[in-house]
KEPAMI-608734 format. One record per residue: x, y, z of N, C-alpha, C in turn; residue number from 0; residue in one letter. Coordinates in steps of 0.02 Angstrom, whole numbers. Atoms other than C-alpha are relative to their C-alpha. Layout:
<atoms>
n_c1;n_c2;n_c3;ca_c1;ca_c2;ca_c3;c_c1;c_c2;c_c3;seq;type
X;Y;Z;X;Y;Z;X;Y;Z;NUM;A $
...
</atoms>
This chain:
<atoms>
n_c1;n_c2;n_c3;ca_c1;ca_c2;ca_c3;c_c1;c_c2;c_c3;seq;type
42;-60;0;0;0;0;44;62;0;0;M $
-39;-62;5;60;175;-41;-5;39;66;1;R $
1;-40;-61;111;278;108;-4;74;-17;2;R $
4;-73;9;80;464;130;66;32;17;3;T $
-63;-34;-12;235;571;114;-10;60;47;4;R $
2;-55;-49;278;708;239;51;54;-17;5;I $
-45;-58;8;350;881;213;-7;45;61;6;K $
-3;-49;-55;402;991;359;24;65;-30;7;I $
-17;-63;34;400;1169;294;19;55;49;8;C $
-19;-56;-41;471;1331;357;59;-14;46;9;G $
-60;16;-40;633;1256;422;50;58;-6;10;V $
-46;-57;0;755;1392;473;68;-15;31;11;T $
-64;15;-32;895;1302;564;15;-75;-6;12;D $
-24;69;4;995;1141;572;-41;-46;44;13;E $
35;43;-46;903;1073;723;-69;-18;-26;14;S $
66;14;28;734;1088;638;3;-49;-57;15;G $
-8;45;57;795;1002;481;16;-71;22;16;A $
-20;66;-23;876;859;574;-56;-34;40;17;L $
57;28;-37;724;837;688;-51;-29;-49;18;A $
47;24;51;616;819;532;25;-65;-30;19;A $
-29;60;31;734;692;453;-2;-59;48;20;A $
-2;54;-49;752;591;612;-70;-27;15;21;E $
68;22;-15;563;584;635;-31;-38;-58;22;A $
26;37;58;539;511;461;-30;43;-54;23;G $
26;-43;53;495;662;355;36;-15;-65;24;A $
-28;12;66;524;644;169;30;63;-31;25;D $
-24;-62;29;558;828;134;-2;56;52;26;A $
2;-61;-41;598;993;218;-6;59;-48;27;V $
11;-58;42;545;1161;151;34;62;25;28;G $
-33;-63;-16;642;1324;147;-40;57;-33;29;F $
41;-55;25;542;1485;129;43;58;-23;30;V $
-38;-55;29;623;1611;11;-48;58;-15;31;F $
48;-55;7;495;1748;41;13;48;58;32;H $
-25;-46;-52;558;1900;136;-54;21;49;33;R $
53;-22;-45;389;1945;210;-22;-54;49;34;E $
19;54;-45;372;1777;295;43;0;64;35;S $
-38;7;-63;421;1752;477;45;-60;-1;36;S $
-42;59;7;501;1590;418;50;8;-57;37;R $
-47;-13;54;609;1671;285;71;-22;19;38;N $
-69;21;-10;783;1600;264;41;21;-60;39;I $
-43;-20;57;929;1656;157;18;-62;-40;40;S $
-20;57;41;976;1544;11;66;-31;23;41;P $
-66;25;-22;1153;1531;79;-7;-47;61;42;E $
10;42;-59;1096;1464;248;-39;-63;-17;43;L $
40;59;20;967;1350;168;44;-52;-34;44;A $
-45;47;35;1102;1274;57;45;-36;50;45;W $
-41;30;-52;1211;1244;209;-39;-55;37;46;E $
42;48;-36;1068;1156;300;-18;-59;-46;47;I $
17;54;47;1019;1057;144;56;-51;-5;48;A $
-58;45;3;1195;986;141;6;-46;59;49;G $
-1;43;-60;1165;912;314;-53;-54;-1;50;M $
55;48;2;1010;814;263;27;-69;-20;51;L $
-21;68;18;1030;625;254;-26;-19;-70;52;P $
24;21;66;1006;532;89;-75;-14;0;53;P $
71;13;13;828;522;19;-46;47;38;54;F $
42;-53;-27;766;674;116;7;60;-48;55;V $
-1;-51;52;719;804;-15;-3;70;29;56;S $
5;-70;-17;736;992;-8;-50;34;-48;57;S $
50;-36;39;598;1109;-68;8;75;13;58;V $
-3;-72;-6;617;1295;-102;-68;30;-12;59;G $
66;-31;6;460;1398;-75;6;73;-20;60;L $
0;-68;27;429;1557;-174;-71;27;-3;61;F $
66;-32;5;286;1682;-174;4;57;-49;62;V $
4;-52;52;256;1781;-334;69;28;-18;63;N $
-67;-22;19;442;1788;-371;4;4;-76;64;A $
-12;-3;72;498;1841;-544;44;-59;-20;65;S $
-43;54;24;586;1713;-652;73;15;16;66;V $
-69;-21;-14;746;1812;-627;18;-12;73;67;E $
-12;12;-72;731;1807;-437;3;-74;15;68;T $
0;73;-9;687;1623;-441;66;-31;-23;69;F $
-62;28;28;838;1584;-550;60;18;44;70;T $
-57;-21;-42;957;1685;-441;2;-40;65;71;R $
1;38;-62;901;1597;-282;15;-73;-12;72;I $
-14;70;17;905;1426;-365;74;-12;-14;73;E $
-72;6;11;1084;1458;-415;38;-3;66;74;E $
-32;-1;-66;1128;1491;-233;-20;-61;42;75;L $
24;58;-38;1023;1349;-163;-44;-43;-46;76;C $
39;44;44;971;1220;-294;-36;-54;40;77;P $
40;48;-38;830;1121;-214;-27;-55;-46;78;T $
26;56;39;755;956;-269;-66;18;-34;79;D $
64;-23;27;584;1035;-296;-9;73;17;80;L $
15;-70;-13;516;1211;-303;-75;8;9;81;S $
71;-11;-16;351;1265;-226;-18;73;-14;82;Q $
22;-67;17;263;1416;-301;-66;11;36;83;L $
55;-6;-47;143;1479;-169;-38;65;-8;84;H $
36;-63;11;74;1637;-246;-50;-5;-56;85;G $
47;-3;56;-31;1690;-394;38;0;-66;86;D $
-43;1;59;100;1648;-523;-39;-21;-62;87;E $
33;19;63;37;1645;-703;34;-62;-30;88;P $
-25;62;29;62;1490;-809;68;8;-33;89;E $
-65;-8;33;207;1563;-907;58;1;49;90;E $
-52;0;-52;305;1592;-747;10;-71;27;91;V $
-5;69;-26;267;1417;-682;38;-43;-50;92;V $
-34;40;52;323;1341;-847;75;18;-2;93;R $
-70;-22;4;483;1445;-847;41;-24;61;94;A $
-35;22;-60;525;1390;-669;4;-76;6;95;C $
1;73;-3;495;1206;-705;65;-30;-25;96;G $
52;47;-23;512;1061;-702;0;-7;75;97;P $
2;17;-71;476;984;-532;-30;55;43;98;N $
34;-53;-36;356;1119;-476;-58;-28;41;99;I $
59;10;-42;235;1104;-331;-40;65;-3;100;I $
40;-62;6;97;1230;-370;-52;1;55;101;K $
48;-6;-55;0;1289;-219;-61;39;-23;102;A $
62;-36;11;-182;1343;-228;-36;6;67;103;V $
39;-10;-60;-293;1413;-93;-69;-31;-9;104;R $
64;33;7;-448;1308;-62;-57;50;2;105;F $
61;-39;4;-607;1395;-116;-51;-45;-34;106;D $
49;46;30;-763;1288;-147;-23;23;-69;107;P $
25;-26;64;-811;1402;-291;49;-8;-57;108;A $
-50;1;53;-647;1386;-386;45;-61;0;109;T $
-50;53;-7;-558;1228;-329;1;-48;-59;110;I $
1;46;57;-615;1118;-474;38;31;-58;111;V $
-35;-34;54;-554;1247;-600;74;6;14;112;N $
-71;-5;-18;-391;1271;-505;36;-66;-11;113;D $
-30;66;9;-356;1085;-504;7;-16;-74;114;L $
-2;14;72;-399;1069;-689;53;42;-35;115;A $
-49;-45;32;-291;1218;-735;71;-26;7;116;R $
-69;21;-11;-132;1153;-656;11;-73;-18;117;W $
-5;68;24;-169;974;-704;26;-2;-72;118;N $
-19;-3;70;-137;1029;-883;70;29;-12;119;D $
-67;-30;7;35;1107;-849;52;-54;15;120;V $
-47;56;-5;172;980;-880;53;11;54;121;E $
-54;-14;-48;300;1067;-769;-22;-9;72;122;E $
27;9;-68;187;1045;-617;-1;-74;17;123;V $
-3;69;-23;226;883;-525;-54;-16;51;124;S $
50;10;-52;103;907;-383;-36;66;13;125;A $
40;-58;-18;-35;1025;-327;-10;-1;75;126;I $
8;-6;-72;-33;1083;-147;-62;43;14;127;L $
61;-36;-17;-201;1136;-77;5;23;73;128;V $
-9;-31;-66;-191;1256;71;-65;34;21;129;D $
59;-35;-25;-322;1334;182;7;74;1;130;G $
-13;-72;0;-241;1505;170;53;14;-54;131;S $
-54;-16;47;-106;1593;71;67;-27;24;132;R $
-60;34;-22;20;1494;172;23;20;69;133;G $
-30;-13;-65;87;1477;348;-46;28;53;134;G $
46;-30;-48;-72;1537;435;-36;-52;42;135;E $
31;52;-40;-129;1369;503;-75;-3;-7;136;G $
72;-1;12;-302;1376;423;-21;-65;-34;137;T $
24;61;30;-393;1213;390;-56;16;-50;138;T $
56;-8;47;-526;1185;256;-38;-66;-2;139;F $
43;58;4;-660;1059;209;32;-54;-44;140;D $
-35;52;37;-564;902;160;-48;-42;-42;141;W $
49;39;39;-721;812;102;-16;35;-65;142;Q $
14;-37;62;-756;950;-24;60;-4;-48;143;K $
-58;8;43;-578;936;-88;-2;-69;-33;144;L $
4;67;28;-599;748;-111;-51;-3;-56;145;A $
51;-1;52;-758;779;-210;23;39;-61;146;A $
-25;-41;56;-673;913;-315;48;-39;-43;147;A $
-48;40;38;-533;795;-364;-37;-49;-45;148;I $
40;47;40;-663;669;-423;-34;36;-58;149;E $
35;-38;52;-741;808;-526;43;24;-57;150;G $
-46;-22;54;-586;842;-632;13;-59;-46;151;V $
-9;54;49;-579;738;-790;74;-14;-11;152;E $
-69;22;13;-418;638;-812;50;33;47;153;D $
-46;-31;-48;-341;710;-654;57;-47;15;154;F $
-58;44;-8;-164;643;-636;54;27;46;155;E $
-53;-29;-43;-64;760;-524;-4;-28;71;156;K $
-2;18;-70;-9;714;-350;-30;57;41;157;K $
31;-50;-43;-108;804;-213;37;3;67;158;I $
-31;-13;-66;-27;880;-58;-49;43;39;159;I $
44;-40;-43;-134;944;86;43;40;49;160;I $
-33;-43;-50;-77;1091;193;-55;43;32;161;A $
47;-47;-31;-160;1214;310;-30;-27;64;162;G $
29;17;-65;-193;1192;495;9;-72;21;163;G $
-11;70;-19;-128;1014;504;39;-3;66;164;L $
-33;12;-65;-74;950;675;5;-75;10;165;T $
-1;71;-15;-31;782;751;-70;-27;15;166;P $
67;22;-19;-213;776;809;-49;-8;-57;167;G $
50;3;54;-302;801;643;27;-27;-67;168;N $
-27;20;65;-183;743;506;-25;-69;-22;169;V $
25;65;18;-247;565;514;-68;4;-35;170;G $
66;-9;31;-424;621;474;7;28;-71;171;E $
-11;-29;66;-360;726;328;23;-53;-50;172;A $
-26;53;43;-267;576;257;-56;-49;-18;173;I $
54;48;14;-415;459;274;-54;29;-45;174;R $
53;-32;40;-531;585;191;21;10;-72;175;T $
-22;-20;68;-427;638;41;46;-52;-32;176;V $
-50;46;26;-295;501;22;52;38;-42;177;R $
-47;-40;39;-164;630;-31;66;-37;-10;178;P $
-68;25;9;8;593;-97;44;20;59;179;W $
-41;-25;-55;82;699;42;-38;50;42;180;A $
26;-52;-44;44;815;187;58;47;16;181;V $
-50;-53;-10;134;978;225;-18;38;63;182;D $
14;-34;-63;148;1056;397;54;51;16;183;V $
-48;-51;-23;229;1213;467;-18;22;70;184;S $
17;-27;-65;141;1304;609;-22;-54;49;185;S $
25;53;-44;67;1142;677;52;-39;38;186;G $
-54;35;-35;237;1080;734;53;49;26;187;V $
-47;-53;-21;314;1242;798;-9;22;72;188;E $
1;-35;-64;360;1321;963;-21;72;-12;189;K $
16;-67;24;350;1488;873;19;1;-74;190;R $
-13;1;73;359;1538;688;74;-11;-17;191;P $
-68;14;22;514;1460;612;39;-45;46;192;G $
-36;42;-48;564;1361;766;-41;-64;11;193;V $
36;63;-5;512;1179;755;8;-32;69;194;K $
0;37;-62;467;1078;909;12;-73;-16;195;D $
-16;70;18;553;907;892;-53;-50;22;196;P $
51;46;-25;419;823;997;-63;2;-44;197;A $
59;-6;44;278;891;888;15;-27;-69;198;L $
-19;28;66;373;847;729;-4;-76;3;199;V $
1;72;-6;394;669;791;-72;-26;7;200;A $
70;20;-8;211;659;844;-38;5;-66;201;A $
33;-9;64;155;724;675;17;-58;-47;202;F $
-22;55;44;258;597;579;-29;-67;22;203;C $
29;63;-26;198;457;692;-74;-5;-18;204;K $
71;0;17;16;508;661;-11;-14;-74;205;A $
5;13;72;43;508;472;12;-73;-14;206;V $
-16;70;12;122;337;475;-55;-46;26;207;H $
54;41;-28;-18;270;585;-63;2;-43;208;A $
60;-7;41;-151;335;465;3;-44;-62;209;A $
-7;43;60;-82;227;324;-11;41;-62;210;G $
10;-34;63;-129;270;147;-67;-17;-29;211;S $
</atoms>
């Protein structure tokens, strides 16, 4: 049976990255958005990425960055995947590809169209559905997302759930949507950008217990 992957996002230091890896996370995320409380410099992110054990992926998160800014940061910290978490147009997403995780904000009125739109973009490897514009810890109706996925013809992208996930509710989210992966930031923190190793371990344990 397929297991659900885990991404710990908003990592800002070595201890947070290693806590994620030791707990069984599949990926850690670095936020390259200056307005975020979890912002990290590409230079420091690259240093931390070099400490990750084999088979733990790095993900760079961008919000409405220009292609030039994206390219400059990627040269300083080349990550395994890139997450575009803003309102990026298709031409920007294509230019930043491949291996793009495209984030969308859940809205019952638009989610089917959003899923269909990015399903048709080859450079997008996965679609992340969040309850907010990112990092706000806002949940959404997982049952409606599951129904929306069924409503998209020939849907083939991997789905990642984010937004308000915690060790206490991630199992329900997994059982409802059966996503490829889950993404957590505020739900495993002591404060923005500082991960709590105990919460990270509890989150990963809850994901593994939920199965796939």
